[in-house]
N, C-alpha and C positions, 0 to 999 in steps of 0.2 A: 127315555131307553132305545139306544140304538138298535136298529134289527140288522142283522149281518144281511147280508150276498147268501151266505152260505155257509156251511157248517163241517168240517173238514177231519174226519177221525181218523189219529193217527198214532204216534209211539213216543214218551216223554226221551229225550233225549239225555237226559241226564245220567242216573246210573243207574244199577243194576237191577230194578224193580222191575222197569218194565211199563210204567203206568201206560193205561189207555186213556187219550185226552182227546180233546174238541174245542181244534181251534175255530175261532168264531171268526168270518172275516168282512171285512166292510171296505169296497174300495182299493181290492188288493193289499188289505192293509191287517194284521190278526190285533184285535182289539179286545179278545178277552179270552180263555182257554178255561174250560171245565170237563170236567172225565163224564163217562157212563153208569151210573149204579148200577149196571147189569155185567161189570169187568168182570172178570174172574182173577184178575189182577189187583187191582186196589180198588173196587167196590163204591166206588166215586170218589174217596179219597183220594188228594193229593197233598206232595208236600209245599212250602214256599219255592224252591224252585221249578218244579210240572206248573204251579200254577202262576208268577209272575216272572219267570226267568225266560222271558222267548225274546223280551224286547231286545236284546244284544241283538239281532236280524237285522235290524234297522239303524243300529249303530252310524253314525257318521266317517268314524275311520275302518270303519268296513272298505276290504279292496276289493274292488268289483271288476277291476281291469289288470290285463297283463302285463307285467312289468318287468323291467331288466336293467340290473344297474348298468347305472354310467362308465364306472369306475371297474376296468378289470382286474379282479382277483385275483392273488397270487396264492397257493401253496405256501403258509408260513405268516401270511401278512395279512391272510384274510380279516377285515373288522367289521363291527355291526353297524347298520344302517340302517335306522329306523325312521328319518328324515326322508319323506317323500320325494323331496327335492335331490335327493342323493340316486332316485330310480327314474326311467321314462317309461311311459305308456307306451304300449305297442300293440299291433295285433295276434291275435291265436296264432294266425301260420307262422308269423316272426318269430314267435317265442317256442311254440314248440316247433318248429324246424330248427333254430339254438339247441332246446334243451336236445332234441335227436343229433343232430351234429355233434356234442360235445361227447354226449353218453358213449357215442358209436366209434367215435376217435381213443377214446380213455380205453372202452372194450376191447377195439383191436391192437391196441400197444400193451396194453395192461393184463386184457383177460380177465375171466368170469370173475377171480378171487378180489379183483380193483375195484368191483359194484358193490351195491347195498343200498337197501330200500325198508326208510320203516313206516310200517301198514300203521292203521287207523280202527282202534274199539271206539270212535265217535261215527265213522262212517260206517254205513250197512253192509249186508252180507256180500252183496253181490258187487260192491268197490274194493273190498278187500280180496274177494276171490279172484277179480280181475289184475289186483295189482299182486298179486303173488304169483297168477301166472304168467305176468309181463316178465318180472325179472327171473322165474326157473325156463322156462320157454324160451326166451331168445338172446336172456345174457347166460342161461345154462351155472346160476348161482343159487345156490341156497341161503344166501346170506340176507333174510327176512326174517323181522320180527318186528313185534310190537311195544304199547305198555303192561303187555301180559307179565314181562320179561319183570316188571317194576314193581308187579302187586299179589299175586298169586302163584310166581312161576314156582317155590314151595309148594305150595298145595296140588298143584297139577303134577310135577313131578312124584311126588309121596303118593297121590292117589294112581296114579298108573302103575307105580312100581306094585302098591297092595290088594288092586281091584283090577288094574286094566281100563280102566276109566278114569276120566280126570272133572268131571263132570258134577256138581249137585247130585246125590240119588234123590230127594226127594223135593219135594216144593215149596218153598217159604210158608205157603197159606195152611201147610199141614201142621205149622206150629201148634193150631188148636186141639189136634189129638194127643200132643205130647201128654205124658202124665208128668214128667222130668224133663227139663232140657236146658243145654249149658250155652251160656252164650261166653265167648269168649277172643280176644283181639279183635272186639269190633264195636266202637261206639253206633250201635245200629239206630239211636235216637236222631242222631245228625245224621250217619250216612245211608241208611236204607231206612227212612223214615217211616213208609206205609207197612216194612214189615214188622219195622217196632210196636207199630200199632196192633200190629196179630199179634206181637207178643203180649201184648199187655193185656189184652181180651182174654188171651189161653190163660193169663193167669186172675184174672176179675172176675170172667166170667163160668171158667172149666174150669177151674182149682188145678192148676199147673204149677210144680214148684221149677221156677227159676233160678240156676245157678250162674250168678257173673266172675267171671275170673279176667281183671284187667289190673293193672295199676294204677289207672284213673276212677274217681267214684262218679261214673255215668249216670246218666238219669235213670237207666234200666234199674241201676241198684234200689233204687226207691220201690221199686215193684217185687225183689227176689226175695229167694228165701234163705242167699246166701249170697256173701261178697267175700272172692278171696283176692284181694289184693297185691299182686306178687309183682315182686321186683321186674325190670322190663329185663327180657331176653333170660329167662330163669323157668320159661315153658315144661321145657323136658321135664327138670327133679319132678313138679308139681303133678306133669299128669303122670310120669312114670311113677309116682307115688303112689296115685289114686289105683292104676293098676296093680300094684303090690299088694295094696288091701284090699282090694277084690279076690285076688289068689289068695290071701293068705287067711281070709275070711271065710272059702268057698262057696263068693259070690260069681260063679263061671256060668256062663252057659254052656256044658261039658256038649249036648248035642249038638247046636254050633258049633262049636271048633272042631269035634270031631268029622264032621258031615263039611263043614264048608273051609276049612281055616288049613292053612299048614306055617310049618315052624313054630309052632306052640311052645315047641320040650327046650329052644334054644332060648324061645325069649322068658320061658320062664325063668331060666336062670342068670338074664342077663339082670333079672327085677332084684338080687340078693341086695344090692347096695341101696337101691333105692327106697328107704323107710320113710314115714312121714316126719322122722327126726331131722334125716340128711336133708330133706327138702325145705324144711321150715329153714334149717342153718342157712340154705343158697337162695330161698325165693324169698322168706321174711314172712310166709302164711303159715298162721298155726299149726300143729300136725293134729290136732284135733279134728277142726275143719276139714283137711283135707281128708280124714277117713271120714269124717259126716259125708261131706259131699260123693267121693264114691259110695259109700253104701246106698246114697240117695238116687244115683242114676244105675247101680246095677241093680236094684232091686226093684225100678219102676217097671210096669209092664211095656210100656213105650216109653222110647227116651229117645232126645236127637242131639247134636250137637252142630251150632252156628258159631263159624267162626269168619275172622274177617284178617286184615293183613297186619294185626299185631302178630299174627303167629307166622302168617309168612314172609315180611320182609324185615331177615336174621339171616345171619351169617349160618345159622342151623334151622332157617327156615323150614326147609324138607321135612328135618328130625322133630321138629315141631309139628307138623302135620300128622307123621309115623306116630308120634305120641295119643294123640286123637284117634286116627281110625285104629291103633291096637285096643283103646278104649272100647270102640264098638265090636269089635271083634272077639273080646273076650267077655260080653254082655248077649252078644246077639239083637243088637240094639241098630239093624242093617238088614233091608231086604225089609220091610214092611212101614205100610202106614202109618205115618209119627213116628215114625224114628229116624237115621240115616247119619247121614256122614255132610255136611252142607257148609262151602264153603261161599259167602257171600259177593257176589263180583260186584268190583269198583265201577266200571264203566259202564254206558247202557248197552256197547255192542263188544267185549273187551270177550265175551262168551262167544260170539258167532265169529269175531276175527279167529280166534283160535281153532274153532271149527273150520271156517274156510283157509285153513293151511297158512296161517299168517306168525310163522314160525319157524325156525332153522333145521327143528331137526325132524318135521311134518310136515306133509301134504295134505290135504284138507281129510277129514275124517282122519285124523291122527295116525292117519298111515307114515310108517319111518320114510323117511327119504334114503338112507343109505339100505333098503330093500328090494334087489332087484325087483319083485313082482309088482310091488307097488309102482316101483318106475314104470315097468310096462304099462302097469293099466293107466298112468297118467300122458303117455306115452303115446296111447293109443287115441285119448281122451282127446288131445291136443295136436295132435294129425306131427305126431315128431318122429324124427327114426328112431328106429330100435338102437338103445345104448344113450341114446342123444342127452337125456336130463343126467343131471350130477348126483354121483353118489353121495360124497363128499356132507358131513353134516356143516351146514352155516355156523356162521358168527353169533350170537345174540346181540342186541338190541347195547349190551352192557360191555363187549366187545368189540363192536364196530366203531365204535368212535375211540378205542384205546389201540385201535389199528388204521389210527389214520394217518398214515406215514409213508412217506416213499417205500416203495414194494407192500405196501397194504392197500388199505380203502383208499381209492381215489376218488370216488364219486357216490354222492349220496341225494338220495331220493326219499325225503319226510312231506307225509301225506297225511297233515292233522296232527301230529304231535309235537312235542315242545320239550328236547330234550335238556335244552340250556333254563328250563325250570324242575323237571322231571328227572336228571336223573344224580346221583350223590356228588359231592365234595364237586361242586360246579366251575371252583377257580382250575379243575385240572378237564373238564370238560370245556371248558374254555379255549384252555389249549389246545386240545384236541381237534376242536368244531377249527379252529384258525389253517390246521394245516391239510383239511380237505383239498382237493383242487378242482371239483366242481361241485355246487351243491345247488338243487332245487325245493322249493315249497312248493305244496299244493295245499292251501288254507283258505282262511277266510279273513283273519286280522293279520297287521304284521306281529308276528310274536316274536321272544328274544331270541329262539333259532332261524327263523324266516327272515330276521335282520342280517345273517350276515350271508342270505344265497344271492347268487348270481341269477337269478331267474325266478321270479313268483308267477303264482299260475293261481287266479283265483274261481274257489267251487263254493259249494252251495251249503247253507246248513241245512238242518235235519226237515225243515217248513218250507224248502225250495226242490224237493226231492222226492221218489217214489222208489222203493226196497221193500227190505225188509231187516230186522234187527232179531237177536237173539237173548231174550233175558237169563237172568239168573238161575230159574227154573228151568234152562232149557227151552224156553217158552219161547216160538218163532212167530214175529207179528210185521202185520204190514207197517209201512211208513209211506205215506202220502201227501204230496205236497201241498202245499197251501194256497200259493200262489207261484208265476214265473218264478225265475232269477232276476235278481237286483242286476243292473247295470248289463255287463259282458259277463258276470259269473258262469260259471259251468257244472251241471253234475257228475258227480270223479268219475263215473266208470265212462264218460263219455271222453273226458279228459283223458283217459289210460286207453281206451280204445284208439283214439285219434291219433295220440301218441305213437301207440304199440307199431299202426300201420305204418307208420313215417320210418320207426326203426327198422321194421324188418323189409322195408324196400330199400333202405341205405345199403342194411345189411346184405340184400339181395336174395335173403330167403322168402318164404312162400307158407309158414307152419300152421298157427296158430291162427282159429277164427276170431275175428275183431271187428266183425259188424254185425251187433245185433239189434233188433228191433225195441226194445225193453226192456228191462231188469229181470222179468219174472225169467227170460230164456236164458240171462245166466246161468239163475239160480239153478232151472233144470238141469243145466249144463252140468253143475258142481253136484247136483242129486243124481246122475246117474251114472256115477260112482263112488260117490261118497252115501253108502245105503242109510246113515240115519237120517238124512233127507230126500230118500228117494220117495217119497209119498206126499210129498210138503206142495204145493201149488197155493198158488196166490189165490184162488176159488176157495181150497180149502178153510185157508187161513185168512178168509174175508172180513169175518164177525170176532173170531175172538185167539186164535192162534192153534196152533198146535204142539204138544210138547214133543221133544224124538228122544227116542228113536223113533220114528214114522217112517216103516222100513216097504210098503207097499200102497197103492193111492185105498186102499180099503180100511186100512189101521190108524184108530183111533187116538194115538200118541201113547204115552209111557210115563206119567206121571214118577213113579214107583220103577228104581231100579233097583236090580241083582236078587229079585224075588227066589229066582230057583238056584243062580251061579252066578257067579262073577267073567266077566271077560276074558281074565287070565284063568279063567279055571276056579280056583280055592282063593278065599282071600290070603296073604300073606302077612306072618307077624312078620315087625323087623326091632331084634334087638337094637336099643339104643344105647349113647353113653350122652355124660351131660359135657357137653362144650360151652364155655360161656361168651358172652360176647367179646368180641374181640378189644375192643377198649373199656374197660372199667375205671370206676372214680378213684382218684389220689387226690393229693393237697392242691396240685395248681389245677384240676378239672374235676370237681367233687361231684356234682349234679350229673345225672342220665338224661341226656335229650332225647325224648321221643314224640316225634311227626304225627300228622294226620290231618282231617278236614272238619271243618265248623259246617253250620245246617244248612248259611245263607250262601256258600259258595261251593266249586267242586273241581279239582283237580288243578289245573296249572290256570286258573282265571282267565283264560281267554274269553270264555264264555258270560258267566257270572259276573265280572269283573268292568265288564262292558254295557250291563244292564243294571235296572233300576236296583236289584239286590247289591250292587256295590255302595248304595248309603245305607242300609240296612248295615252291613258289616265294613268299614269303611277303608281298616287299618289294622295290620299284622298285633297278636299280641302274643306276651309270651304268661304262661301260667305257671305260676308259682305259689308253695305251702305256707303260708301264713308264718309258719313257724322257721324257713328258709328265709323267707320276705325280711321277720324279722330282727336275725341274725345280722342280714348282709346291707340292712338302714335302706330295705326299698318298701315304698307305700304304693298301693294299690293306684293304677294310672300313671306311675314315674317313667318315663325312658332310661331305659336301660341297655346295656350291651352284652353281648352272649358271645362268647369268644369257644372255639375250638379247637384242635392241632389243622384243620383245614381253612378258617374262615371267621367269620367274626360279620354278628348282624347289629343292628340299634331296631329297637321297638319299643313299645310298652309295656309295663307289667301289669298283667292281673293276680292281686294274691286271691287263691281260692283254697276252698279244702276238695274242691273236684280234682286236681292231683294229690300224689303223695310227698311225702316228705323226702328229700333227694331226688326230686323227679321233676325237669320242666316239660313244658308240652309250648312245642309251636305248631301254627296249619301251614301247610304249604301252599299256599293261591297267591302270597303276593310278593313278587319278582321283587320289590322297593326293601323288601327284609326276606329274601325267600332262605327259609330253612336249609336247604341244600346248598348253601354254602360250607352248611357246619358238618354234613352227615357220612358217615364214612364209607366210602367206594369198596369196602371188604366184600368179596362173592359168598353166596352161598356156593358152596364148590361142584356142587349136583344138581342145583337150579339153576345157577350162576344170578340169582338177584340180589341185590345190595342190604347193606344192614342199615335200613334206613329207621327202625325202632330204636335204636339203642346205640349211642355215642357218650363221652367226655365232657362235658362243657364249664367252663365259669361265667357266673353271671355278677355284672355290675352298675352300681349306678350308672348310667351316663353322664361324663363332665362334658359341660360347657365347648370345647374343642371336638370334643366327640358328635355333636351337634350344633353347628352354628346357627343354624335355621332352627328354634324351639317346635316350628309346627310342621317340619320336615318329613318326620315320621305319617306325618297326617295325609301327605298329601299321596295321590296313587301313583305315580313315577312309573308309568309303563310306557306310552306310548305316546 
């Protein structure tokens, strides 16, 4: 048995659960991962990614030296360069000076509107805070965003509108206290496996009743009291029909509505058309099942709703989330332990990156950038002249690239994200990437987006940095380095500080502070203005973390929000209409495509597909119902072509009753069969989130000319 030199406690770099890890290190190499049994988050449990998906840190194709493209890229002619022979290695000084020179050149010529940055939900709070600070304080732009725009933006906007807050109201572990809970738009067993374990325990050990509302027969259906298999994109009719039942059968919580909410009468009028029969006609869910689910949720003593991106990733994602919020307000199932509205965040630090202000509309702490009072607070914190920060709302992730043209965005800085995998309609995204004048990639691998860049700055993964992550529970936890960075790679916040000082020198300004000695100084600077983090120090979160808001140094944290009031005062009901998904099935494209994750992989695959996990799930698959497969002459394992109005992919079929008739599913981790070549780039008008979860496609058996190499779809095909 190998005896470790040391065991380092840290936080998992994958999903939003935020499991505690123990990294066993021998000779500067992690050889095993375990978890402490006293962890309040995961109680010693880990999923396959947390336990085995760490070896990407040592992958031979990881980039650990700064690089500059050998060929000067011009707007409109930009190409991808995966082959490292097309790059030249360089020093940090040359790389950062080159980046600073080009960014300053473009900023001086075209101004703030030409500058944009993608922050990173995989990076620490400290990394993200400094990146948005650099762009706001130096380039005076709010063109700052990250992948929340592509996952839970609809949830964020809806919660802000209805409650004044945008995070989970309770903690995932409180599911044990539920009498009834709804899981919708979330394949929790594969996307948040440790939370799924707690959900199963709530059912098996505590007698809770679970209602699954999802187009696919996910694993949790086996533990559920009810499964409502709705058609993708029909969330609003189903949830509004449940509200209709609750009102018609007088199951509302009148005391809560009267004392804690507003807009009830207008909302009631909007429900008239949303009968269960109307919802059945649209969604396919039987009217009596809708009635039964509504009664079960409304009459429970403690009920909660947990949802994922099947709710938010729609052109009406905000409305879908508002429909869930209306249910909680009707019944008073919010503001108490074992109740609540709980969007399950996808990436390890997407909550934290949002808290840190990595969005075009908000400073840290969700302070609107167009409010002069908020501007004044951050001008003081950053030593910027009065009126110096920009009041103009910035562009979102989805808008930044579509504005990549002359007179629009000219320079883009990408930290740890991969829009060439995560954006919808990737053929169009490619055209936008080609139009950029200057592109910087700060990452650990050369991914599909970094291959377009002019400069590559090698950063560090979670195992080589210190800082904090904020999980889906709002729990702020420590991240600790297991060993020094590989090669010349540097920690993200140090790269940003070094670059920021060069930028200020070239612009002949000396405003914001960039000389931090450790990441805790960065968090404390942010917490001095953002009261949610005011009482959080590294010492206080050394063991188990704290759940914000933590307004002072003696505050114990706030696991349950809204016990007495909402941040906006009263919770607001929102009348809703049914707006269908933008693409309905047709004779030409008869299937609805929905996308998501699988257990073994995560996000764009840059971590898991460079780890041993890629051996466990090596290729993309399209799931298809047996009835559909029989009609189209497709057998399990057959290569097929999936086409939409935007693109096509070739991959193998998995024939399974896990999906519904007329619905196919493709995971979005595989560059060689990228689901987002097919997805629709139409946006939710409020949240600006794309419609990843519903578009029309056709599925054919692949012909030989489509697949010249029969094993091609088994090849990794990335780097």
